[in-house]
C-alpha positions in Angstrom: 57.3 -55.8 10.6 60.3 -58.0 11.4 59.4 -61.6 12.3 61.1 -61.9 15.7 58.5 -64.3 17.1 57.2 -67.7 16.2 54.0 -66.8 14.3 50.8 -66.7 16.3 48.7 -69.5 14.8 45.0 -68.8 14.4 42.0 -71.1 14.0 38.8 -69.6 12.5 35.6 -70.8 14.2 32.8 -69.9 11.8 34.0 -69.2 8.3 31.5 -66.5 7.3 31.9 -63.1 5.7 33.5 -61.4 8.6 36.0 -64.3 9.0 37.0 -63.7 5.4 37.9 -60.1 6.2 39.8 -61.1 9.3 41.7 -63.8 7.5 42.6 -61.4 4.7 43.9 -59.0 7.3 46.0 -61.6 9.0 47.7 -62.4 5.7 49.2 -58.9 5.8 51.2 -59.7 9.0 54.5 -61.5 9.1 54.2 -62.8 12.7 50.7 -64.2 12.5 49.0 -66.8 10.3 45.7 -68.6 10.0 46.5 -72.3 10.1 43.0 -73.9 10.6 39.3 -73.3 10.2 36.3 -75.2 11.5 32.6 -75.4 10.6 29.8 -77.8 11.0 29.6 -77.8 7.2 32.5 -79.7 5.5 31.7 -78.0 2.2 31.7 -74.5 3.7 35.0 -75.0 5.6 36.6 -76.6 2.5 35.7 -73.6 0.3 36.9 -71.2 2.9 40.2 -73.0 3.4 40.8 -73.3 -0.3 40.1 -69.6 -0.8 42.7 -68.6 1.8 45.2 -71.4 1.5 44.5 -72.8 5.1 46.0 -76.2 5.6 43.9 -77.6 8.5 40.2 -78.1 7.9 37.8 -79.4 10.6 34.2 -80.4 10.2 33.4 -79.6 13.9 34.2 -76.8 16.2 35.4 -79.3 18.8 38.0 -80.7 16.4 39.2 -77.1 15.5 39.6 -76.2 19.2 41.6 -79.4 19.8 44.0 -78.8 16.9 47.5 -78.8 18.5 48.8 -76.5 15.8 46.4 -73.7 16.8 47.3 -71.1 19.5 44.3 -68.8 19.4 40.7 -69.0 18.1 38.8 -66.3 16.3 35.1 -66.8 17.1 33.0 -65.5 14.2 29.7 -67.3 14.6 26.3 -65.5 15.1 25.9 -63.6 18.4 23.9 -66.2 20.1 26.7 -68.8 19.9 29.5 -66.5 21.2 29.3 -67.7 24.8 29.2 -71.4 23.9 32.1 -71.2 21.4 34.3 -68.9 23.4 34.0 -71.2 26.4 34.7 -74.3 24.2 37.9 -72.7 22.9 39.1 -71.6 26.3 38.4 -75.0 27.9 40.4 -76.5 25.0 43.4 -74.4 26.0 43.1 -71.8 23.3 43.3 -68.0 23.6 40.2 -66.3 22.3 39.3 -63.3 20.2 35.5 -63.2 20.0 33.8 -61.0 17.4 31.5 -58.3 18.8 29.1 -58.3 20.4 30.9 -60.2 23.1 27.8 -62.2 23.9 24.0 -61.7 23.9 24.0 -60.1 27.4 26.1 -59.2 30.4 25.3 -62.4 32.3 26.7 -64.5 29.4 29.8 -62.2 29.1 30.5 -62.7 32.8 30.4 -66.4 32.3 32.9 -66.3 29.5 35.2 -64.0 31.5 35.0 -66.3 34.5 36.3 -69.2 32.4 39.1 -67.1 31.0 40.2 -66.3 34.5 40.0 -70.0 35.5 42.1 -71.1 32.6 44.5 -68.2 32.7 44.1 -67.6 28.9 44.0 -64.4 27.0 40.4 -63.3 26.1 39.4 -60.2 24.1 36.2 -59.0 22.4 36.8 -58.3 18.7 35.6 -54.7 18.6 38.0 -53.8 15.7 37.1 -50.1 15.6 39.0 -49.4 18.8 42.4 -50.3 17.4 42.8 -48.2 14.3 45.6 -45.6 14.3 43.1 -42.7 14.4 41.7 -43.9 17.7 45.3 -44.4 19.1 45.8 -40.7 18.2 42.5 -39.7 19.8 43.3 -41.5 23.0 46.7 -39.7 23.1 45.1 -36.3 22.5 42.7 -36.9 25.3 45.5 -38.0 27.6 47.4 -34.8 27.0 44.3 -32.7 27.6 44.1 -31.4 24.0 40.4 -30.5 24.2 40.0 -30.3 28.0 37.5 -32.4 29.8 35.2 -34.3 27.3 31.6 -33.3 27.8 29.6 -34.5 24.8 29.9 -37.1 22.1 27.8 -37.5 18.9 28.1 -40.8 17.1 26.0 -43.0 14.9 26.0 -46.2 12.9 23.1 -47.2 10.7 22.6 -48.7 7.3 19.6 -49.2 5.0 18.5 -52.8 4.7 16.9 -53.8 1.4 17.2 -52.6 -2.1 13.7 -51.4 -2.8 13.1 -47.6 -3.2 10.7 -47.7 -0.2 10.6 -50.6 2.2 9.3 -48.9 5.3 5.6 -49.4 5.7 3.0 -46.9 6.9 3.5 -48.4 10.4 7.1 -47.3 10.3 8.5 -50.8 10.1 10.5 -52.6 7.4 8.6 -54.8 5.0 9.5 -57.4 2.4 12.6 -58.7 4.1 13.5 -62.3 5.2 12.4 -62.7 8.8 14.8 -65.6 9.2 17.9 -63.6 8.2 20.4 -63.0 11.0 19.7 -59.3 11.3 16.0 -59.7 11.9 15.8 -63.1 13.7 15.3 -62.7 17.5 16.6 -66.3 17.9 20.0 -65.1 16.5 20.2 -61.9 18.5 19.0 -59.7 15.6 18.4 -56.0 15.7 20.3 -52.8 15.0 21.5 -52.3 18.5 23.3 -55.6 18.7 24.6 -55.5 15.2 25.9 -51.9 14.7 24.5 -49.9 17.6 27.1 -51.5 19.8 29.8 -49.5 17.9 28.8 -46.0 19.1 28.0 -47.4 22.6 31.5 -49.0 22.8 33.0 -45.8 21.5 31.3 -43.8 24.2 32.5 -46.2 26.9 36.1 -45.9 25.5 36.1 -42.1 25.5 33.8 -41.3 28.5 33.9 -44.3 30.8 31.2 -46.6 32.0 27.7 -45.1 31.7 25.6 -44.8 34.8 22.3 -44.1 33.0 20.9 -44.8 29.6 17.7 -43.9 27.7 16.4 -45.3 24.5 13.6 -44.8 22.1 13.0 -46.8 19.0 10.9 -48.8 16.6 10.6 -52.6 16.9 9.9 -54.2 13.5 7.5 -57.0 12.5 9.9 -59.7 13.8 10.3 -58.0 17.2 13.8 -56.7 16.9 14.8 -53.0 16.8 15.1 -51.2 13.4 15.4 -47.5 14.2 16.8 -46.3 17.5 18.0 -43.2 19.4 20.3 -43.9 22.4 21.3 -41.5 25.1 24.0 -42.3 27.6 25.0 -40.4 30.7 28.3 -40.8 32.6 29.4 -40.1 36.2 31.5 -37.1 35.0 28.3 -35.5 33.8 29.2 -36.1 30.1 26.6 -37.4 27.7 26.7 -39.4 24.5 24.0 -38.8 21.8 24.0 -41.9 19.6 21.8 -43.7 17.1 21.5 -46.8 15.0 19.3 -48.0 12.3 18.4 -50.6 9.7 16.1 -48.2 8.0 18.5 -45.4 6.9 22.2 -45.0 6.3 23.4 -42.5 8.9 26.2 -39.9 8.4 28.8 -42.1 10.2 30.8 -39.2 11.6 31.9 -38.6 15.2 32.2 -35.3 17.1 33.7 -35.3 20.6 33.3 -31.9 22.4 35.5 -30.9 25.2 35.7 -27.8 27.4 38.3 -26.2 25.3 38.1 -27.8 21.9 36.7 -30.7 19.8 37.8 -33.7 17.9 36.0 -34.8 14.7 36.5 -38.2 13.1 35.5 -38.4 9.4 33.2 -41.3 8.5 33.1 -44.1 8.4 34.5 -43.6 11.9 34.7 -47.3 12.6 37.3 -47.7 9.9 38.8 -44.1 10.1 41.6 -42.5 8.2 41.4 -38.9 9.3 40.7 -36.7 12.4 40.5 -33.0 12.9 41.5 -31.3 16.2 40.0 -27.8 16.7 40.9 -25.5 19.5 41.3 -21.8 19.9 39.7 -21.2 16.5 42.4 -23.2 14.7 42.1 -26.7 13.2 44.8 -29.4 12.6 44.1 -32.4 10.4 45.8 -35.8 11.1 45.8 -38.2 8.2 46.4 -41.8 9.2 45.8 -44.1 6.2 46.1 -47.8 6.2 46.0 -50.8 3.8 43.8 -53.9 3.9 40.4 -54.6 5.5 41.5 -53.2 8.9 41.2 -56.2 11.2 45.0 -56.4 11.4 45.1 -53.7 14.1 43.1 -55.7 16.7 45.2 -58.8 15.7 48.5 -56.9 16.2 47.3 -55.7 19.6 46.1 -59.1 20.6 49.4 -60.7 19.8 51.5 -58.0 21.4 49.6 -58.2 24.7 49.5 -62.0 24.6 53.3 -62.1 24.1 53.8 -59.6 26.9 52.0 -61.8 29.4 48.7 -60.0 29.6 45.5 -61.9 30.3 43.3 -59.2 28.8 43.6 -56.0 26.7 44.3 -52.6 28.2 42.4 -51.0 25.4 39.4 -53.3 25.6 39.5 -54.9 29.0 37.0 -57.5 30.3 35.6 -54.7 32.5 35.1 -52.5 29.4 33.2 -55.3 27.5 31.1 -56.0 30.6 30.2 -52.3 30.9 29.2 -52.2 27.2 27.1 -55.4 27.5 25.4 -54.0 30.6 24.5 -50.8 28.7 23.2 -52.8 25.7 21.0 -54.8 28.2 19.5 -51.6 29.6 19.0 -50.0 26.2 17.2 -53.1 24.9 15.1 -53.2 28.1 14.0 -49.6 27.6 12.3 -50.5 24.2 11.1 -53.9 25.4 13.5 -56.0 23.4 14.2 -59.4 25.0 15.5 -62.4 23.2 13.9 -65.8 23.4 16.9 -67.4 25.0 17.1 -64.8 27.8 
């Protein structure tokens, strides 16, 4: 990629594990760079900055957001802080890429979007899975009517938490795990739906539109968050999405999209995909779309391209898209009685 622009300068808000992968991805791009990081822990931000060669280190999020050398902020803190930190960055004059889930619920997401509109700054949810070359190809195939009208989607994302041979008790709930860990702590927005269930829900919204009905059955664990869930979504077109998420088992991680005249299959893990198969008329065609690096570079490329073109939001993951997904997650959680203490 030729460097025809002044590099987009990123600040990392919350230097945790996912921020590591994002920063490693930015290092692959010539027209973007990470120039600053911020944390409430001076030791943590120093270690992160040393690891990645980041020059500006800030011991508060406010100092990071006020850094004049930063153009855009990547918000990578736990779910419950996304609203607060996205608004802080926007009100400090920075464009924002906020790691998924956008916020804890739709109401919070609406508040963040309102600030983005007030400030005129670019805001996008960091749902990285939408931006891989495979999904660019899928969107193109659907636009040309390759499988006819889409009618049914099968998608999942679940992984087994804990290393013990059997950590599901007789009551069907996980045992022997740290209840204060982010994945299981209601105060941090824990649970499978918000951590990885959002992926198939967001995928369904991208491929089939905004759902008009949802149904959900699942198991709430000892800490009160969901651990094993089936999610059904219905769309105004009559299409349905059959999805699932879990902390108790590792799911197949494949996607099948069925249309009136064919199907598209994306080999797992579909959220970082490298291959898809188009089948119609009894014949199949395989598209190999490999890539290097962690994969966060694709959402960063899209973010920078749209920002430079004068957009205020993404055309692949718009504010409306994120709000529809958050609304669906609200309804799915409500169906199994999962409400967070801050709601």
